[in-house]
C-alpha positions in Angstrom: 19.9 -48.4 -25.2 22.4 -48.3 -28.2 22.4 -52.1 -28.3 18.7 -52.3 -28.4 18.6 -49.8 -31.3 21.2 -51.8 -33.2 19.3 -55.0 -32.8 16.0 -53.4 -33.9 17.7 -51.8 -36.9 19.2 -55.1 -38.0 16.0 -57.1 -37.5 14.0 -54.5 -39.5 16.4 -54.5 -42.4 16.7 -58.3 -42.6 12.9 -58.7 -42.6 12.3 -56.2 -45.3 15.1 -57.8 -47.3 13.6 -61.3 -47.2 10.1 -60.0 -48.1 11.0 -57.6 -50.9 14.4 -58.7 -52.2 13.4 -58.6 -55.8 11.6 -55.2 -55.9 12.9 -53.0 -53.0 15.4 -50.2 -53.9 18.4 -49.4 -51.8 16.9 -45.9 -51.0 13.9 -47.6 -49.3 16.3 -49.5 -46.9 18.1 -46.2 -46.1 14.8 -44.4 -45.3 13.7 -47.2 -43.0 17.0 -47.2 -41.2 16.8 -43.4 -40.6 13.3 -43.6 -39.2 14.3 -46.3 -36.7 17.4 -44.3 -35.7 15.2 -41.2 -35.1 12.8 -43.1 -32.9 15.8 -44.4 -30.8 17.1 -40.8 -30.3 13.6 -39.6 -29.1 13.5 -42.5 -26.6 16.9 -41.7 -25.3 16.1 -38.0 -24.8 12.9 -38.9 -22.9 14.9 -41.2 -20.6 17.5 -38.4 -19.9 14.7 -36.0 -19.0 13.2 -38.4 -16.5 16.6 -39.0 -14.9 17.2 -35.3 -14.5 13.9 -34.7 -12.8 14.6 -37.5 -10.3 18.1 -36.1 -9.5 16.5 -32.8 -8.2 16.2 -32.5 -4.5 12.7 -33.2 -3.1 10.6 -30.1 -2.7 12.9 -27.7 -4.6 10.2 -26.6 -7.0 7.8 -25.9 -4.1 10.5 -24.0 -2.2 11.2 -21.8 -5.2 7.5 -21.0 -5.6 7.2 -20.1 -1.9 10.3 -17.8 -2.0 9.0 -15.9 -5.1 5.6 -15.5 -3.4 7.2 -14.2 -0.2 9.3 -11.7 -2.1 6.3 -10.5 -4.1 4.3 -9.9 -0.9 7.2 -7.9 0.6 7.5 -5.7 -2.5 3.8 -5.0 -2.5 3.6 -3.7 1.1 3.0 0.0 1.0 3.7 2.3 3.9 0.5 3.5 5.5 -0.8 4.8 8.8 -4.3 5.9 9.9 -4.9 7.5 13.3 -8.0 8.4 15.3 -8.2 11.7 17.0 -9.3 12.4 20.6 -9.8 15.6 22.5 -7.2 16.1 25.3 -7.5 19.3 27.4 -3.8 19.3 28.0 -3.0 19.7 24.3 -3.8 23.4 23.4 -3.1 23.4 19.7 -3.9 20.0 18.3 -6.0 16.9 18.5 -4.3 14.0 20.3 -3.7 11.3 17.8 -4.2 7.8 19.1 -2.9 4.3 18.1 -4.3 0.9 18.9 -7.9 2.2 18.9 -10.8 2.0 16.5 -9.7 1.9 12.9 -6.0 2.5 13.6 -3.4 0.7 11.3 0.2 1.2 10.5 2.7 -0.6 8.2 5.7 -0.1 6.1 7.7 2.0 8.6 5.2 4.9 9.1 4.9 5.7 12.8 3.5 8.2 15.4 6.1 9.9 17.6 5.3 12.8 19.9 1.9 13.3 18.2 3.6 13.6 14.8 3.8 11.2 11.8 7.4 10.3 10.9 8.2 9.5 7.2 10.4 6.4 6.8 11.8 7.0 3.3 11.8 9.4 0.3 8.8 9.2 -2.0 5.4 10.4 -2.9 2.8 10.3 -0.2 -0.9 11.1 0.1 -1.6 13.1 3.3 -5.1 13.5 4.6 -7.0 14.6 7.7 -10.5 15.3 8.9 -11.8 17.0 12.0 -15.5 16.9 13.0 -17.2 19.5 15.2 -20.4 20.2 17.1 -20.9 24.0 16.8 -23.3 26.2 18.7 -24.5 28.9 16.4 -26.7 30.7 19.1 -25.7 33.0 21.9 -27.7 34.7 24.6 -25.2 37.6 24.6 -26.0 38.7 21.0 -28.5 41.5 20.5 -29.8 43.5 17.5 -27.2 46.3 17.9 -24.2 44.0 17.7 -23.1 42.5 14.4 -23.5 38.8 14.4 -20.1 37.1 14.1 -19.6 34.2 11.7 -18.5 30.8 13.0 -15.4 29.4 11.2 -13.8 26.0 11.4 -10.3 25.3 10.2 -7.5 22.8 10.4 -3.8 22.8 9.3 -1.2 20.2 8.5 2.4 21.3 8.9 5.6 19.7 7.8 9.1 19.8 9.4 12.0 18.7 7.2 15.8 19.0 7.5 15.7 20.2 3.8 14.3 23.6 5.1 17.8 24.5 6.4 16.8 25.0 10.1 19.3 27.1 12.2 20.6 26.0 15.6 18.4 22.9 15.6 15.1 24.7 16.0 12.1 23.1 14.5 10.7 25.1 11.6 7.4 24.0 10.2 5.8 24.9 6.8 2.1 24.6 6.2 1.3 22.0 3.5 -2.5 21.7 4.0 -5.0 24.2 5.3 -8.8 24.2 5.1 -11.3 26.7 6.5 -15.1 26.5 6.4 -17.8 29.0 7.5 -20.5 27.1 9.3 -23.0 29.6 10.4 -23.6 33.0 11.8 -24.1 33.6 15.5 -27.6 34.7 16.5 -29.5 35.5 19.6 -31.6 32.7 21.0 -33.4 32.1 24.2 -32.2 28.4 24.2 -28.6 28.6 22.9 -27.8 25.1 24.1 -30.3 23.6 21.6 -28.8 25.3 18.5 -26.1 22.8 17.6 -24.7 22.4 14.1 -22.5 19.5 13.0 -19.8 20.0 10.4 -16.4 18.4 9.3 -13.3 19.9 7.7 -11.5 17.5 5.3 -8.4 17.9 3.3 -5.9 15.8 1.4 -3.2 16.0 -1.3 0.0 14.4 -2.6 3.5 15.5 -1.5 7.0 14.5 -2.3 8.4 13.8 1.2 11.8 12.9 2.5 13.0 10.4 5.0 12.8 11.8 8.6 10.1 14.4 7.7 7.5 15.0 10.4 3.9 15.9 10.0 1.6 17.4 12.6 -1.9 19.0 12.8 -2.7 22.5 14.2 -6.0 23.8 15.4 -7.3 26.6 17.6 -7.8 25.8 21.2 -11.4 27.1 21.3 -12.3 24.8 18.4 -10.8 21.7 20.1 -13.4 22.0 22.8 -16.1 21.4 20.1 -14.3 18.4 18.6 -16.3 15.3 17.8 -14.1 12.4 18.6 -16.4 9.4 18.1 -14.9 6.6 15.9 -14.5 7.6 12.2 -15.2 11.3 12.7 -11.7 12.7 13.3 -8.7 11.1 11.7 -5.2 11.7 10.3 -3.3 9.5 7.9 -0.6 9.1 5.3 0.1 6.4 2.7 2.8 6.0 0.0 2.0 5.9 -3.7 
């Protein structure tokens, strides 16, 4: 490459010298020489760039792109779990939460253990739950002389955490969500089986939870018997923020 530049430089200077010997100034010859030298440097840099590209291993650029894409996907996975509830007569104080049914999903380490959601790591989490009921607001035992009782629906989410300072390994739970709703008032009816009301109790909020915390739902046994457990009606879930 240096030899070619030298030949071109000499040829250019000789040609210009023969054509304009009488009227060309020394400064013009110097300008032409610098221009040719600059073009030679640019050509050399381009050749070096091409050589460097060819010396890279095949597929390295593609592998780097794939690695960055995989790392980005891993970092974007948020912990989440969504459970569907079913009525189980053997459980006296809670809905039985089911996996692998209906709209269930779980990712990021959140899991169900002994009907409780276990938190995988410290952080902010949104906890939510809904319970749906079919309520009978009529009774054949109610008469005019007896005050008609109100029908209430409620649901509670409780948290166990080692930060509570439990003694002797006993599980101590604190209520973090509680919702109650008055549906109707009992009244006398000749056909009590036909007086059914449908209602749902929903609640949700953000909490700062710790790794190993456990969440469970609590409900009165007499309410469980009225639970609506069709897909999408009763559920329990958590997702990280």
